[in-house]
Backbone bond lengths (Angstrom), bond angles and torsions (degrees), N, CA, C in turn:
res aa  C-N    CA-C-N  psi(-1)  N-CA   C-N-CA  omega(-1)  CA-C   N-CA-C  phi
1 M - - - 1.445 - - 1.467 110.51 -
2 S 1.280 119.62 134.76 1.419 123.61 -177.64 1.439 116.71 -69.45
3 A 1.307 120.41 156.91 1.495 121.06 -178.79 1.452 112.80 -64.10
4 E 1.449 117.65 -30.58 1.421 120.24 -178.20 1.493 109.11 -68.42
5 L 1.334 120.09 -31.97 1.457 118.54 -179.82 1.444 112.77 -76.16
6 L 1.382 119.02 -16.84 1.474 123.53 178.18 1.455 111.51 -94.00
7 A 1.322 119.42 -8.30 1.454 120.92 -176.49 1.572 111.41 -63.83
8 A 1.276 121.71 148.82 1.342 126.67 178.61 1.501 107.93 -65.23
9 P 1.379 120.12 137.70 1.394 124.46 -169.32 1.576 110.46 -69.17
10 D 1.270 115.64 -20.82 1.509 120.66 -175.29 1.615 113.09 -90.92
11 K 1.275 113.23 -0.20 1.493 120.70 -176.43 1.517 109.36 -104.69
12 G 1.297 116.85 101.71 1.461 121.22 -178.89 1.488 112.03 -121.11
13 G 1.255 115.76 -160.38 1.489 118.65 -176.22 1.445 112.77 -99.06
14 G 1.310 118.41 11.81 1.455 121.93 176.89 1.542 112.98 66.73
15 L 1.332 117.39 -133.14 1.432 120.65 178.54 1.574 115.05 -61.76
16 I 1.343 112.12 -22.05 1.478 113.91 177.63 1.520 110.59 -68.43
17 D 1.378 116.70 -31.99 1.425 119.31 178.04 1.516 112.35 -68.96
18 V 1.272 113.72 -26.70 1.572 118.33 177.13 1.490 109.08 -65.53
19 L 1.381 113.84 -42.35 1.513 115.37 178.64 1.465 111.10 -67.33
20 R 1.339 120.42 -28.78 1.480 121.07 179.21 1.547 111.29 -75.17
21 R 1.293 115.00 -21.22 1.482 120.58 -176.49 1.564 109.28 -113.32
22 R 1.244 117.37 47.58 1.509 120.46 -176.57 1.455 111.45 -61.45
23 E 1.259 119.28 -37.26 1.499 125.54 -179.29 1.562 111.89 -59.79
24 L 1.385 112.51 -43.06 1.413 120.77 -179.41 1.566 108.21 -73.49
25 L 1.252 119.54 -29.86 1.504 124.95 172.20 1.498 112.42 -62.99
26 R 1.322 112.57 -44.90 1.483 120.02 176.60 1.613 111.12 -61.94
27 L 1.273 117.86 -42.08 1.465 123.41 -179.58 1.556 106.37 -62.33
28 I 1.290 120.22 -44.83 1.442 125.21 -176.76 1.484 109.26 -65.63
29 V 1.393 117.75 -45.58 1.444 120.99 177.32 1.526 113.06 -57.65
30 R 1.381 113.21 -46.64 1.481 121.89 178.76 1.524 108.27 -60.11
31 K 1.335 120.13 -42.30 1.386 121.84 -179.56 1.532 109.07 -64.22
32 E 1.298 116.40 -48.21 1.490 119.09 -177.60 1.563 110.41 -56.75
33 L 1.261 118.42 -41.64 1.452 123.70 -175.43 1.583 107.15 -71.88
34 K 1.350 118.68 -37.98 1.512 117.61 176.38 1.453 110.82 -66.67
35 V 1.270 117.92 -42.86 1.488 121.42 179.79 1.512 111.26 -61.67
36 R 1.370 113.32 -42.72 1.485 120.34 -175.79 1.547 107.59 -61.96
37 Y 1.293 119.37 -41.68 1.467 120.90 -172.28 1.526 112.46 -109.23
38 R 1.342 121.63 22.53 1.432 125.60 177.49 1.615 105.89 -67.65
39 S 1.357 115.12 133.78 1.375 123.36 -178.07 1.525 115.17 57.14
40 S 1.359 115.49 26.53 1.407 122.85 174.47 1.415 113.21 -98.95
41 V 1.332 118.11 131.69 1.504 120.99 -179.09 1.457 112.89 -72.64
42 L 1.382 118.38 -46.66 1.439 123.91 -176.76 1.545 115.52 -84.14
43 G 1.373 115.82 -23.25 1.475 122.17 176.92 1.424 110.03 56.02
44 L 1.343 121.84 -131.52 1.414 127.14 -175.58 1.498 114.58 -61.95
45 L 1.304 118.15 -14.62 1.452 122.32 174.05 1.517 114.09 -61.38
46 W 1.349 114.74 -19.29 1.472 118.39 175.85 1.552 108.96 -64.75
47 S 1.347 116.82 -20.59 1.502 116.14 177.86 1.545 111.72 -68.30
48 Y 1.345 114.50 -19.91 1.456 120.35 176.39 1.496 111.11 -87.93
49 V 1.401 113.06 -42.31 1.383 117.95 -169.56 1.529 115.03 -69.91
50 K 1.336 116.37 -42.36 1.485 123.15 -177.16 1.496 109.49 -61.55
51 P 1.427 122.12 -55.66 1.390 124.84 -179.58 1.582 113.24 -60.81
52 G 1.388 110.39 -34.86 1.533 116.64 177.92 1.459 109.49 -60.35
53 V 1.348 117.77 -52.83 1.430 119.46 179.36 1.526 116.42 -61.77
54 Q 1.361 116.28 -37.95 1.349 120.81 170.84 1.471 116.89 -59.21
55 F 1.308 115.40 -41.93 1.434 124.96 174.28 1.475 114.45 -57.14
56 I 1.351 112.96 -49.18 1.510 119.59 -179.03 1.521 111.28 -62.42
57 V 1.287 114.62 -41.77 1.514 116.83 -177.63 1.417 108.33 -69.35
58 F 1.425 123.35 -47.49 1.433 120.34 175.33 1.477 116.61 -61.72
59 Y 1.357 118.64 -32.45 1.485 118.53 -178.08 1.454 110.78 -70.36
60 F 1.365 119.64 -41.04 1.463 117.32 179.37 1.486 113.50 -78.04
61 A 1.306 119.23 -35.25 1.451 124.91 -176.07 1.548 106.35 -69.62
62 L 1.342 117.32 -52.20 1.426 118.57 -175.74 1.517 115.72 -95.90
63 G 1.349 115.74 -38.60 1.451 119.53 -177.24 1.574 112.81 -73.44
64 V 1.369 112.80 -46.26 1.447 114.75 -172.88 1.531 109.96 -93.50
65 F 1.339 120.01 -52.37 1.433 120.31 -178.14 1.569 116.12 -67.19
66 L 1.328 112.11 -38.01 1.527 116.02 -178.53 1.517 111.87 -97.97
67 G 1.394 114.51 -2.25 1.537 118.36 171.34 1.528 113.49 74.12
68 L 1.360 120.04 24.98 1.433 123.20 176.27 1.549 111.57 -77.04
69 N 1.239 117.81 -17.68 1.469 122.07 176.84 1.514 115.44 -68.55
70 K 1.369 114.29 -0.23 1.512 117.86 174.67 1.560 109.59 -71.38
71 Q 1.234 113.27 -18.22 1.513 115.81 174.65 1.501 110.65 -74.73
72 P 1.391 117.07 136.39 1.428 119.40 -173.48 1.602 115.96 -56.83
73 N 1.267 114.99 129.32 1.512 122.43 178.10 1.573 106.94 53.30
74 F 1.273 115.78 50.80 1.484 121.35 -179.25 1.552 110.27 -59.55
75 V 1.290 117.31 -31.55 1.500 120.42 -179.50 1.490 110.73 -59.50
76 I 1.365 115.50 -45.82 1.482 118.16 179.41 1.541 111.75 -67.13
77 Y 1.324 116.42 -44.17 1.440 121.06 177.59 1.471 110.53 -57.84
78 M 1.289 122.83 -44.41 1.446 125.15 -178.03 1.555 114.63 -68.90
79 F 1.383 111.06 -47.88 1.464 118.25 -174.52 1.590 111.08 -68.30
80 S 1.343 115.61 -38.54 1.409 115.75 177.74 1.530 116.85 -60.20
81 G 1.323 112.52 -35.05 1.481 120.07 176.18 1.529 110.66 -75.26
82 I 1.366 118.70 -41.12 1.442 120.70 -176.08 1.560 110.58 -61.02
83 I 1.320 117.03 -44.51 1.471 119.32 -172.27 1.537 111.70 -68.50
84 L 1.409 114.99 -28.51 1.438 119.33 -179.91 1.499 108.28 -76.05
85 V 1.347 117.64 -36.18 1.544 119.95 -179.93 1.512 106.55 -75.05
86 N 1.303 119.93 -33.17 1.500 121.58 175.98 1.510 108.57 -61.63
87 F 1.339 119.72 -45.27 1.426 122.95 179.31 1.473 112.07 -60.13
88 F 1.389 116.34 -48.11 1.470 118.91 176.69 1.486 112.39 -60.09
89 S 1.405 119.83 -45.11 1.391 121.39 -176.87 1.461 114.92 -62.00
90 E 1.379 118.62 -45.75 1.408 121.57 -177.89 1.546 109.55 -69.93
91 A 1.338 119.91 -41.74 1.427 119.12 179.48 1.514 115.06 -66.68
92 F 1.311 117.64 -45.73 1.434 125.96 174.28 1.557 113.00 -53.56
93 S 1.326 112.96 -58.61 1.389 122.26 -178.42 1.474 116.27 -57.87
94 N 1.327 119.11 -49.64 1.481 125.05 176.96 1.404 112.51 -67.83
95 A 1.333 123.80 -35.80 1.405 126.61 177.41 1.531 111.14 -66.63
96 T 1.314 118.46 -36.95 1.422 125.45 176.96 1.531 110.30 -60.12
97 R 1.397 118.14 -40.21 1.420 123.30 -175.64 1.548 111.94 -92.73
98 S 1.295 119.30 -0.32 1.524 122.07 -166.37 1.559 108.94 -69.43
99 I 1.302 120.67 -45.03 1.416 120.50 -175.98 1.591 111.87 -65.70
100 V 1.280 114.42 -44.49 1.451 120.73 -177.96 1.585 107.83 -67.75
101 A 1.341 119.12 -40.31 1.412 125.35 -179.71 1.558 110.29 -66.32
102 N 1.329 118.71 -30.54 1.404 120.93 179.79 1.592 108.93 -110.20
103 G 1.300 116.95 38.68 1.445 122.21 -179.69 1.419 115.11 -63.31
104 A 1.327 124.46 -25.63 1.399 130.38 -174.35 1.612 104.42 -74.15
105 L 1.275 117.27 -44.26 1.486 122.28 178.28 1.548 108.69 -70.26
106 V 1.256 117.87 -40.79 1.489 121.08 -174.70 1.569 110.43 -62.83
107 K 1.395 110.60 -38.05 1.514 115.69 -178.69 1.599 114.46 -79.44
108 K 1.329 115.27 -22.89 1.458 117.32 -174.24 1.589 116.95 -104.24
109 I 1.337 115.88 -27.81 1.388 119.96 -167.83 1.598 106.22 -126.64
110 F 1.336 112.60 136.43 1.488 116.95 176.54 1.533 107.23 -90.15
111 L 1.340 107.91 120.11 1.453 116.52 178.50 1.580 107.88 -160.02
112 P 1.266 117.34 154.76 1.559 115.05 -178.43 1.514 109.86 -58.15
113 R 1.260 116.48 121.01 1.535 121.92 -178.16 1.496 113.49 -66.33
114 E 1.394 112.55 -22.20 1.459 117.36 179.28 1.613 112.79 -64.29
115 L 1.359 111.35 -20.79 1.445 116.89 177.24 1.558 113.23 -49.62
116 F 1.262 116.84 -39.78 1.440 120.28 -173.39 1.586 112.82 -71.56
117 P 1.275 121.10 -49.02 1.412 121.39 173.36 1.535 113.38 -61.91
118 V 1.363 114.00 -38.41 1.474 114.69 178.91 1.527 108.92 -66.91
119 A 1.370 118.37 -41.66 1.461 119.60 179.11 1.523 112.97 -59.72
120 S 1.355 115.95 -35.23 1.462 119.68 176.82 1.511 111.05 -63.84
121 V 1.280 117.07 -38.59 1.544 120.23 178.90 1.505 106.96 -66.30
122 W 1.346 119.91 -41.06 1.482 124.10 -179.77 1.545 111.65 -63.04
123 V 1.287 114.08 -39.59 1.476 120.55 179.39 1.533 111.08 -62.79
124 A 1.404 109.09 -44.87 1.520 117.75 174.49 1.495 112.09 -58.87
125 M 1.346 118.46 -36.36 1.530 121.60 172.88 1.407 114.86 -62.15
126 V 1.330 116.36 -37.82 1.500 120.39 179.37 1.460 108.94 -64.93
127 H 1.331 117.54 -40.88 1.522 120.46 178.92 1.440 112.96 -74.48
128 F 1.364 119.60 -25.09 1.442 124.78 175.94 1.562 113.17 -65.92
129 L 1.404 112.32 -37.64 1.472 116.68 -170.20 1.530 111.54 -57.10
130 P 1.464 120.39 -55.21 1.424 117.32 -179.36 1.521 116.86 -59.05
131 Q 1.382 118.51 -26.83 1.435 123.90 -179.71 1.633 102.00 -71.67
132 F 1.307 116.08 -44.80 1.406 118.47 -178.60 1.497 112.70 -62.46
133 L 1.291 118.52 -37.65 1.485 119.62 176.78 1.530 113.83 -66.38
134 I 1.340 116.69 -32.86 1.457 121.79 173.71 1.575 107.02 -67.19
135 L 1.241 121.39 -40.60 1.471 122.48 176.77 1.498 110.44 -65.20
136 L 1.332 122.80 -43.68 1.401 124.21 178.66 1.604 111.08 -59.95
137 T 1.341 111.99 -44.88 1.551 117.25 -178.81 1.534 107.04 -60.08
138 A 1.302 119.01 -44.57 1.443 123.98 -178.60 1.553 111.31 -62.53
139 C 1.350 112.73 -42.58 1.455 119.54 177.80 1.591 114.84 -57.92
140 F 1.333 108.50 -46.96 1.505 114.80 177.99 1.489 111.72 -60.85
141 F 1.272 115.97 -38.51 1.423 121.72 174.57 1.509 119.29 -58.79
142 F 1.383 112.41 -33.78 1.397 119.47 176.71 1.578 113.50 -90.20
143 G 1.331 116.75 8.27 1.477 119.04 179.04 1.545 114.48 85.48
144 W 1.297 117.18 41.12 1.505 121.21 -174.47 1.538 108.25 -69.32
145 T 1.339 113.65 129.23 1.510 119.80 -178.57 1.555 103.76 -139.97
146 P 1.313 118.33 76.75 1.407 118.92 178.83 1.542 118.13 -75.64
147 S 1.294 116.96 157.22 1.432 121.07 171.41 1.609 109.19 -95.99
148 I 1.317 112.69 169.48 1.460 119.47 177.45 1.497 108.77 -59.78
149 V 1.318 119.19 -42.39 1.446 124.20 177.95 1.524 111.66 -57.10
150 Q 1.266 116.44 -49.52 1.463 119.13 176.68 1.475 116.21 -59.98
151 I 1.313 116.64 -40.45 1.417 121.01 177.94 1.571 111.35 -65.76
152 L 1.313 114.71 -37.41 1.456 119.05 178.75 1.553 106.90 -69.36
153 G 1.386 119.90 -35.33 1.391 122.87 173.63 1.561 112.75 -55.47
154 A 1.329 114.41 -49.34 1.416 119.30 176.86 1.561 117.95 -58.14
155 I 1.311 112.60 -38.41 1.563 118.86 173.34 1.445 104.37 -65.17
156 G 1.269 123.39 -50.76 1.470 124.85 -175.33 1.605 108.93 -57.85
157 A 1.296 114.47 -43.23 1.479 119.89 177.50 1.599 111.40 -57.61
158 F 1.332 115.66 -46.89 1.376 118.71 179.83 1.572 113.89 -66.22
159 I 1.397 117.71 -34.08 1.348 116.09 177.24 1.510 110.30 -75.19
160 I 1.341 120.49 -29.78 1.486 121.22 173.27 1.498 111.09 -53.93
161 V 1.413 115.80 -53.66 1.372 119.44 -175.25 1.454 115.57 -68.69
162 A 1.394 119.52 -32.62 1.476 123.16 177.41 1.474 105.89 -65.58
163 M 1.305 122.02 -49.25 1.481 125.52 -176.29 1.612 107.62 -62.79
164 L 1.276 114.74 -46.71 1.541 120.34 -177.37 1.528 106.59 -62.45
165 S 1.302 122.39 -45.63 1.415 120.85 -172.65 1.523 108.59 -73.00
166 L 1.296 120.41 -35.84 1.446 123.44 178.29 1.548 111.64 -69.14
167 G 1.312 113.88 -41.81 1.462 118.62 178.53 1.515 114.04 -59.83
168 L 1.367 113.57 -53.52 1.472 122.47 177.07 1.512 110.60 -66.97
169 G 1.354 118.59 -30.64 1.448 121.88 175.16 1.473 111.99 -64.28
170 L 1.279 119.09 -43.99 1.477 126.32 -178.74 1.519 108.29 -66.86
171 L 1.309 115.40 -40.81 1.478 116.69 -175.98 1.568 110.37 -73.29
172 F 1.274 117.94 -42.00 1.488 117.63 -178.33 1.564 112.99 -84.70
173 A 1.435 112.19 -18.40 1.538 110.91 171.69 1.581 110.28 -66.63
174 A 1.357 116.22 -40.85 1.449 120.14 175.65 1.528 112.19 -61.57
175 A 1.324 112.60 -45.29 1.533 118.33 -177.88 1.487 109.78 -67.53
176 N 1.327 121.02 -31.95 1.443 122.10 178.07 1.486 115.48 -68.93
177 V 1.260 117.02 -29.99 1.514 121.89 172.67 1.511 109.00 -58.78
178 M 1.335 116.35 -44.15 1.454 120.12 -175.40 1.617 112.34 -82.86
179 F 1.358 113.61 -39.50 1.435 117.85 -177.02 1.556 107.44 -135.04
180 R 1.331 119.02 112.26 1.397 122.39 -175.91 1.575 110.38 -71.37
181 D 1.299 119.08 -8.14 1.411 122.34 176.49 1.578 109.14 -62.67
182 S 1.367 116.06 -20.34 1.430 121.81 -172.68 1.518 111.31 -57.99
183 E 1.423 113.57 -35.57 1.399 116.74 179.46 1.535 112.68 -64.56
184 N 1.255 116.81 -36.34 1.493 118.92 178.67 1.511 110.52 -70.95
185 I 1.324 120.07 -37.21 1.556 123.57 171.46 1.431 109.21 -56.61
186 V 1.305 119.23 -45.03 1.481 122.38 -178.04 1.492 113.70 -66.58
187 D 1.416 114.90 -37.00 1.384 120.54 177.06 1.611 109.51 -61.29
188 L 1.337 115.39 -46.03 1.474 119.49 178.05 1.515 111.04 -58.17
189 M 1.268 112.80 -45.31 1.523 116.54 -179.04 1.479 110.84 -62.44
190 L 1.277 120.75 -41.38 1.430 119.87 176.19 1.450 114.96 -68.57
191 M 1.327 118.89 -30.44 1.446 124.05 179.60 1.542 109.91 -60.43
192 M 1.460 112.75 -34.15 1.403 118.88 -177.67 1.518 114.69 -87.85
193 A 1.415 114.29 -20.05 1.435 121.12 -173.07 1.544 113.49 -51.63
194 T 1.291 116.55 -43.35 1.503 118.59 -179.29 1.466 111.61 -63.96
195 W 1.268 117.12 -33.77 1.543 119.25 -176.16 1.519 114.07 -93.76
196 L 1.257 120.02 -9.20 1.439 125.81 170.09 1.514 117.07 -87.36
197 S 1.261 112.50 -1.82 1.488 119.91 178.22 1.483 108.22 -129.35
198 P 1.400 123.27 156.76 1.466 124.65 -172.29 1.608 106.67 -84.31
199 V 1.315 115.94 66.86 1.409 122.01 174.88 1.548 112.71 -86.48
200 L 1.361 111.17 -52.90 1.478 118.82 -173.22 1.587 111.53 -106.22
201 Y 1.240 115.93 6.57 1.435 122.79 174.11 1.503 112.90 -147.70
202 A 1.283 119.27 168.71 1.414 122.98 -173.88 1.499 110.51 -88.90
203 W 1.393 120.39 137.98 1.405 123.68 -173.83 1.527 115.09 -60.63
204 Y 1.251 114.61 -30.90 1.519 117.31 179.27 1.567 114.10 -66.71
205 L 1.328 115.54 -23.70 1.512 119.38 177.31 1.603 108.48 -59.63
206 V 1.310 115.97 -32.64 1.480 118.39 -179.05 1.590 108.39 -71.45
207 R 1.363 112.27 -46.00 1.445 115.83 179.63 1.510 113.29 -67.11
208 D 1.321 119.17 -42.15 1.475 120.04 179.89 1.594 114.36 -70.15
209 T 1.340 114.51 -30.66 1.428 116.41 -173.38 1.571 108.04 -92.25
210 L 1.278 119.53 -37.41 1.536 117.66 -172.65 1.554 111.06 -108.54
211 G 1.299 120.68 -8.59 1.420 122.00 175.46 1.487 112.47 101.19
212 E 1.355 113.65 169.42 1.477 121.23 -173.81 1.549 108.47 -70.68
213 T 1.376 119.43 -37.82 1.435 122.95 -173.59 1.605 109.24 -65.81
214 F 1.298 114.02 -45.26 1.466 116.17 179.18 1.491 111.80 -66.68
215 Y 1.363 112.93 -38.64 1.417 118.77 178.12 1.516 114.64 -59.87
216 F 1.242 115.53 -39.06 1.495 119.85 178.49 1.569 109.68 -58.60
217 F 1.305 116.94 -48.18 1.460 120.47 178.25 1.588 111.30 -65.15
218 Y 1.318 112.20 -37.49 1.509 119.11 176.07 1.552 107.95 -55.73
219 Q 1.354 115.26 -43.83 1.489 120.54 -176.70 1.468 113.03 -67.83
220 L 1.284 116.04 -15.85 1.556 120.52 -175.32 1.605 107.93 -77.39
221 N 1.323 118.00 -8.20 1.419 122.57 177.93 1.434 105.74 -75.04
222 P 1.404 119.02 119.96 1.465 120.18 -179.65 1.561 111.47 -59.85
223 M 1.322 118.71 -33.41 1.448 121.53 -179.44 1.513 110.94 -67.68
224 T 1.336 117.29 -32.89 1.464 121.87 173.73 1.561 112.26 -61.62
225 I 1.390 110.82 -48.22 1.471 116.50 178.32 1.498 112.03 -60.13
226 A 1.301 116.64 -45.50 1.494 123.30 -173.90 1.658 108.10 -65.19
227 V 1.305 114.20 -43.89 1.554 117.35 179.20 1.489 108.54 -65.19
228 E 1.336 121.92 -43.74 1.444 123.25 175.92 1.517 112.88 -58.29
229 L 1.355 113.83 -40.81 1.560 117.98 177.87 1.483 108.87 -64.43
230 F 1.406 120.55 -39.14 1.402 117.90 179.27 1.536 111.14 -68.21
231 H 1.352 118.33 -34.36 1.452 121.15 174.36 1.477 111.83 -61.18
232 F 1.370 117.04 -39.07 1.392 126.68 -177.40 1.613 109.56 -70.77
233 A 1.321 112.68 -29.66 1.529 114.30 -175.92 1.536 110.61 -94.96
234 F 1.358 119.44 -26.71 1.456 120.48 -173.30 1.492 113.00 -115.83
235 W 1.374 118.39 -39.84 1.462 120.34 -178.57 1.515 111.21 -85.00
236 A 1.350 122.48 -43.04 1.419 119.73 -177.56 1.506 115.90 -66.75
237 P 1.370 121.56 -33.96 1.342 121.60 179.53 1.603 117.96 -73.41
238 T 1.313 112.23 -1.31 1.476 117.11 174.54 1.524 112.10 -88.03
239 G 1.340 115.70 3.98 1.392 120.49 179.10 1.583 114.94 91.82
240 A 1.379 113.43 4.21 1.490 119.77 -174.65 1.570 109.04 -65.82
241 V 1.322 115.71 -39.57 1.499 118.91 -177.87 1.473 112.26 -54.70
242 R 1.391 120.42 -39.65 1.338 125.55 -177.72 1.509 111.45 -64.51
243 G 1.280 118.35 -27.98 1.459 124.87 -177.94 1.551 110.79 -91.37
244 A 1.312 116.93 -5.17 1.484 119.78 179.34 1.473 112.24 -92.59
245 A 1.326 115.22 157.62 1.470 122.77 -177.97 1.537 105.55 -66.46
246 E 1.316 114.52 159.41 1.466 120.43 -174.02 1.565 110.28 -57.92
247 G 1.365 117.96 -48.38 1.403 119.55 -179.03 1.575 115.33 -76.02
248 A 1.226 119.53 -1.70 1.478 125.71 -177.26 1.492 114.98 -103.92
249 R 1.311 114.50 5.47 1.461 116.99 178.46 1.501 112.44 -78.75
250 M 1.307 115.84 -172.43 1.457 120.18 -175.07 1.575 112.12 -60.14
251 P 1.365 113.47 146.82 1.466 118.21 179.56 1.551 110.14 -57.26
252 E 1.341 116.63 155.64 1.512 118.07 -178.44 1.544 107.08 -81.48
253 N 1.373 116.11 153.34 1.441 121.81 171.29 1.521 110.68 62.98
254 L 1.251 120.44 28.76 1.481 125.31 -176.25 1.526 109.89 -62.98
255 I 1.318 116.22 -47.71 1.526 119.21 -178.88 1.531 109.70 -87.19
256 S 1.262 122.59 -41.00 1.527 120.43 -169.30 1.541 106.02 -80.14
257 L 1.316 121.16 -27.79 1.508 120.45 -173.39 1.622 110.18 -113.82
258 W 1.343 112.43 -59.82 1.527 114.96 -170.85 1.420 115.82 -70.88
259 L 1.312 117.89 -31.81 1.430 119.51 177.84 1.555 111.62 -61.71
260 P 1.410 120.20 -53.71 1.362 120.68 176.31 1.600 114.14 -57.19
261 V 1.382 113.21 -39.98 1.533 115.39 177.86 1.546 108.42 -64.30
262 G 1.279 121.46 -43.78 1.500 119.47 177.58 1.443 113.90 -61.80
263 L 1.378 121.06 -33.44 1.458 124.59 -177.40 1.540 101.61 -73.61
264 L 1.374 124.59 -44.10 1.437 127.61 -175.15 1.469 107.99 -62.29
265 I 1.350 119.56 -49.18 1.483 120.18 -174.99 1.483 112.11 -65.13
266 S 1.390 116.12 -39.49 1.488 120.82 -179.88 1.536 108.75 -66.56
267 L 1.310 117.99 -40.84 1.466 121.99 177.90 1.508 110.53 -59.35
268 V 1.372 115.92 -48.88 1.476 121.13 179.54 1.546 111.97 -56.97
269 L 1.339 114.44 -47.32 1.472 119.11 179.15 1.560 111.88 -62.58
270 L 1.359 114.41 -37.04 1.507 121.36 174.94 1.563 109.96 -58.79
271 A 1.383 116.60 -49.70 1.417 122.80 177.74 1.528 113.16 -59.48
272 V 1.423 115.07 -40.67 1.431 119.48 178.93 1.554 111.94 -68.19
273 G 1.329 115.06 -39.46 1.466 118.89 -178.23 1.579 107.34 -70.79
274 Q 1.329 116.70 -39.64 1.524 112.68 177.80 1.544 111.31 -66.90
275 T 1.286 120.38 -42.45 1.458 121.83 178.37 1.524 113.32 -57.64
276 V 1.359 118.09 -49.11 1.442 118.19 175.96 1.508 114.20 -64.61
277 F 1.277 116.90 -38.61 1.445 117.87 178.77 1.539 112.43 -64.79
278 R 1.370 119.70 -36.55 1.451 121.80 -178.93 1.605 109.13 -73.53
279 R 1.343 114.57 -29.75 1.479 117.05 -179.97 1.508 111.54 -72.78
280 L 1.356 116.23 -27.14 1.536 117.75 -174.66 1.547 108.86 -107.19
281 E 1.320 124.10 -6.92 1.383 118.68 -174.93 1.583 115.17 -68.85
282 G 1.264 116.99 -22.06 1.429 120.28 178.65 1.482 110.71 -67.07
283 R 1.396 120.17 -15.98 1.434 122.50 179.53 1.549 112.59 -98.13
284 F 1.292 114.62 -8.62 1.510 118.45 -174.30 1.487 112.10 -53.06
285 A 1.317 118.49 -53.40 1.510 118.86 -173.58 1.565 110.69 -61.25
286 Q 1.366 114.27 -37.23 1.437 115.55 -177.58 1.556 110.24 -72.25
287 E 1.388 121.63 -41.00 1.342 123.08 179.61 1.552 113.90 -70.44
288 L 1.391 115.83 -32.05 1.501 116.73 175.60 1.530 114.75 -76.10
């Protein structure tokens, strides 16, 4: 009898098995979207409505009432950060709950368990797309003229957030099977995510207020790097940087240093999440 037939059924190839079963992944994504919008009148249009309402609230609360709209093209600055944080929040949150939510399938059918967190990230990508189209439309309205480097920066930012949300999603999805408190921990992390990245405020305020040392560690947050890269790719090419004060322009070494750092940290967290997930997945059926 071959070694493959004798292998333990819960030992697979991890994320590699997800690539091998792409058709199954598409079915799970389709199922998640159908369940999400069952009996919904607007359906996928909610992907436009929710960020739109969030944008209006933040714009008037922070831009008008607190006067932050004095920054050039504040609308683009804010919205480019909001949609990236929304993508991270949805992907990370749903990936954390994915194994418990699909407990019936996990207990009865043998399939790569990573499919569920990966499907959650894909669903978040589907919801990210209409928000991204709104951002692009607004950018063209403000005279968006990006360079190749800036477009590559935006792609790098998206990869950072996708890897980060999947890595953390795998880690906390496994933890959530063992300890349901994990969902509450994730909710607290996501509540802080908007404020730990320069979405609703300028990055240089952290540097000028708390000093270069604290700012260095602040920059190590992959979400901070990703948001700044989105500002670099979508806000700066609208001419906003030319209207900003000298010390308020884009951070130095954003492409040459911080983009590789963000990719590396996210990749490490993805590897850690996959390792922990594979170590614990053999107990999923029993715990569920």
